[in-house]
N, C-alpha and C positions, 0 to 999 in steps of 0.2 A: 398638416392634413385636417380635414373638415370634421365637425363632432358627428354628423351624419355617418361618413366612411367608417369613424372608429367604432359606431355602434353597429354597422354591419358586419365588421371584422369579429366584433365581440360575439355577436350572435352565430356568425360561422363557426368560432372555435367551440363557443358552448354547445353546439350541434353536433359537431365532431366528438366531442369529448363525450356527451352522452350516447352518441354511437357505438364509440368503442368500449364505455362502460358496459352497455346492452350486451354488446357481442361477446366481451370477456365472460359476462355473467352467464352466459350460454354454454360456456366450456365446464366440463366435469372437474372435480378435484375431491377425490375420496380418500380418506387415511384409514386404515384398518390396523388397530393396535391387537397384536397375539400375545397374550398374558399367560405363562405357563411357568409355574414351580418359580424359580428365580430369574427368569428370562422375561423380557419384555421388548418385543419386536414389531417395528411399523411397516406396513406395505403401502404404496401409494398409486392409485389408478388414476390417470389424468388424460384429459383431451387436450389437444393444441393443434391449431391449424397447419403447423409445418411438419408433425410427425407421421411416422407411418407405422404399420403394424409389425415392421422389421426392427431390429435393433438400430438405435440412433442416439450416437455419441452426444448429440446436443440436448436431447429431451430424456433419455433413459439413464439410469443408473444402476450398476451392476453390483451383486453382493460381494462384498472384499473376499479374495482368495484366501488370505492369510488370516484365519479364523483363529481365536484362543484354543490352544492345544489342549486346556485343562477342561475345557467346555464349552459348548455354545448353541445357540439355537438360531436357524433361518425361516423366513417366512418370506416367500418370493413368487413370482411368475416366471415362467420359462419360454425363452424365444430361441429355438434351436438349442444349443448347449449352453446358452447363458443363463443366469438366472439374476433376476431384476429386482430390485427393492423399489424402484420406481418405474413403471411401464406407463408410456405415452403413445397415443395414436391419434390420428384426425379425428374430427367431431362426426362419430357414427356410432352404430351399435357394435358391441363387441362381446365375446365370452372369452374369460381369462380361466386358465387353470392355475389354481395356487397350490403350492407346496408347503408343507411344515415339516421340520425335522429337527433333531437336536442329537448333541453328541457329548457325552454318551447316551443311550438311550435311558427313558426314564418313564414313570408313570405319574398322572396326576391329571388336575382339570385343565383344559385349554378353554381360555376365555376370548373370544372374538369381539371388538367393540368398537363403534364408529358413530360418527353424527352426520348425517346426510340429509338434504333438503333440496329438491331441485325441480322446475317447473319443465326443464328441458330433459330430464333424463330420469329412469327408473330402473331397477333391478332386483335380483335374487341373488342370495348367496346359499350355495348348497353345500352341505357336508356330505364327502363319498366316502369317507374311510379310506382303505388303501387301495381303492380302484379307481385308476386314474380316469377311466373312460366316463366314470360317474353314470352307469347305464341305470341304477335304483339308488337314488340319494338316499343318506339315512336322515337327514335334516333340511328343510328349506324354509328360509325367512325371507321376507321382502325387507330390503335395505331401508325403505323410507318408513315402513311401519314399524319396524323394529331397529333397535340400536345396539344389538347384542347376540351373539350365539355363543351358546356354550356347550362343550363336549366333555362328559364326565368320565372319569376313569380312563383316560388316553394312555395308552402305550405307544412310545415312540421308536418301537424296533424297526418299524418300517416307515417312510415317508408317509404322510397323511395328506388328501387331496381336498380340495374344495374348489367349486366351479362358481365364478363370479361372472354372473349375466347381466350385462349392460345395455339397456334399451332406450334408444331415441324416442321422446314422447312426441306422438303423433296427434298435435291437438285438434286435427280434424276429424279424429275419430279414432283413438287407441294407440298403442304402443307398436313399435316395429321391432320385430324380433331380432337378438344378437345373432352377429354371423357367425361362421364356423371356422374363420381363419385367424383366430387370435389366440396366441401363446398356448397352442397344443390344444385348445378347446374346441368342443364337437358340440353342435346343435344348438339352438334357441327355444323358442316358442313360449306358449304360457305356462307359467308354473302352477304345478298341483297343490293339494293340500299342504299348510305351513305346519311345520314342527317346531316348537319351542322347548327350551331346556332349563330346568331349575335345579342350582345346586342346594344342597342340604342349608346353606347359610341362607339362601334367598326365599327357601320355603318355611324357614323359621322367622323370617320378618314379613312374610306374605308377598305374594305378588299377583297384579291383576294384567290378565293378558285378553286381547281383543281376538274371537275365536270365530270362523266360518264351520259349516257342517264338514266334517271329515277333518279338521284341524287336530292338533295331538300337543299335549304339553307330557314331557319325560321328565320325572323328578325321582328323587331318592330318597329314601327311608331305609336307615340301618344298613347304608352301603348297597342297597340293592335298587336297582331301576324299575320304576312302574310308569304308567302310561293313562293318561285322560284323553278319550276322545269324544267330541261332540257328535253324537248321532242326530239330532234334529231339536229345533227350538221353534218357539212361540212367543207371542207378547206375555204369555200366561207362566211356562215353563220351559226347563231344557232338559232335554236326556241325555246323559254321558255314560261312556264304558269306561270302568276303571278297572285295569289289570297290571299285575301278572295273573293274579286269580280273577278271571273277568266276571265283572257284575255290572248290571245297568241299574243307574240311579234317576229319577225325575226328582228335579230342583225347580220348586216355585220361585217366582220373581222376587227379588229382594228377600229371598230366604237362604238359608245354607244348611248342610248336614254334615253329620260327622262318620268318616269311614273308617274303616279297618281294612288296610290294604294287603296284610300280610296274614290274616286268619290266626294271629295271636292273643286275640282277645282285648287289645287295646286299639282304641280311635286313634289314628296315625295323622289324619289330614282333616281338616275343614274345608268344604267346597262351597262357594257362595255363588248364586245368581245374580249381578248388581245392575245389569244395564241390559237393555234390549234395542236393536235396530232392525231395518229390513234384512239387512246382510251380514249383521255379526252380532254376537253377544258377548259381554263382559264377564269372564270367570276369574273369581279370586282363587287362588289356592296357598293355604296357610297349615302349618303344622299345628296339630291339636295340643291344647294346653292339658296338661296333666300332673298329679300331685306327684311326690317323690317315688313313691312306691309303683305308679303305673309307669314311669320313665325309667325306672333301675331294677324292675322286677327281674330281667334276666341275669343281671350282675348279682342281684342279693341270692336267686336260687342256684347260680353256681357256685359263690362262695360257700353256702352252706353245703351244698352237695360235695364239695372239694373236703371240706373240713370233716364231715362225716366219713367219707370214704378214707381219710387220711388217718383217723381216730380208729377206724377197725384194722387197717392194715399195717400200722407203723407202732410198733410195741413202746418204742422211746416216746413218741409224741403222746400214746395213750398215757403212759407213765406220769409225764409232765402236766398233762390236763387233770389226771386224778389227785395229784400232788397239790395242784392249785385250787381244785376244788376243795379239799381237805384243809388245807391252809384257810381259805375263807370262812369255812365252818367254824373251824376253832376259834378265828377271830371272833365271829358272830356270837358264838358261845361265851366267849370271856366278856365282851361288851355286854351280853343280857345280863350275865352274873353280876357284873359291875353296877348295873343299873337297878338290878335287885336289892342289891346290898345296900345303895344310896337310899332307897325308898325305905327299907328295912329300919335303917338309923334314923330317919326322918320320923318316923312313926313313933319311935320311942323317945 
């Protein structure tokens, strides 16, 4: 075989290899981890040229039916009566309805996390509560802009639902909306304002979010949820609405404010306006630092109140307290007498 033929075959082989690599890279592969109490479950959404929207033994994977009777969690999409841990379909837009459930029912924070970057696909993940149709999503995040979604104080007494809306990117001018035929999903279309969630731990360490007008951050202070909403912004300042008790604040660029979110006289959070662009601003939310008393005033007040009440209504407790006080006084008097006696002897 001549060297020229060898080189031609080599270049053909390399060209084919590059073609298949590029083709494969255009496929979607998204793993979402659901972390809840002691459970950690993965759901995988992926595209493959041979798969369909129906159940395919060669591409999909069902949730095992023999779950641990002592307790389990499941995170899945549904195709007919089948619950899938891996859901595959041909390269196209699609909306998936995801379900999360546990046995026995429990309460806690549910954290969904993923890593996603694709030039061929985009998508949103919506938290729908217990409403499978998801007509009014509670939270919405862009899976490329964000890498997590947290649901605080979730009760799993019923199945909770999410909508994963995968769109094929149209590089000639926008995304194509998800179809309505996937895994019980319904409707696609453009996403509205995005809602982010912060746990108390995330709030303590501080978190920076990129927010558009009407985007929200849900955060928890003393086990109660509050919301920050971006009303408007310029390259000079941002206006935000903070509620449960609704109040508007204007924050200059590169500055921060301290906010009392529950009207208890203590500054709970620090809100900073750190960066500006034409389409979004960066807001940092962090738990306000404070002294021991400011952070524990409720516990101190409650302890003192309980002690005073017990002293008034419990004769045995009152007797023990009075005996203790008199004992201390007697010891103090004896010590004072000894000190006086020692000083008197030294003078003599």
